[in-house]
C-alpha positions, 0 to 999 in steps of 0.5 A: 500500500502507498500509505494513502487512506481510501476515499470513504463517503460518510454514510448515515446510520439510519434514515437512508432513502433508497431510490430506484430509477427507470427509463421506460417505453411501451412496457404495457403487457410485459413485466412492468407491473411485476417489476414495480411491485417487486421494487416497491417491496424494498425501495423507498421511491421510484423515479421514471422517465417515459420515452413517449410511450404510446400504450398504457405504460404511463398509467401503469407507472402512475398507479404505483404508490412508490413512483414519486416522479414520472417524467413524460417525454412527448417526443421519442428520444431513443436516438439520444440515450445520453440525454435520456439518462441525464434527464433520469439522473436529474429527476432522481436528484430532485428527490434527494435520495441517499 
């Protein structure tokens, strides 16, 4: 070892908030409802960016009690995945997760 201490992020002892983030598009009839139910059993909240779904994806997400933020894109941005990921990260930051 070089004698340098590893960088350590201070963690709270209790009261930590665990946030799941998801980017979705046209997930009706697939695994979305099951996934949201499973995630809800162990996360405190869910943040979702919907990429202009044309089915009931937004309604399914809205029905989940753990979804605290749902960003709905009017235009599909799939070709700019970096933009979608940045949008998702910023939406999650707004909820101040731990």
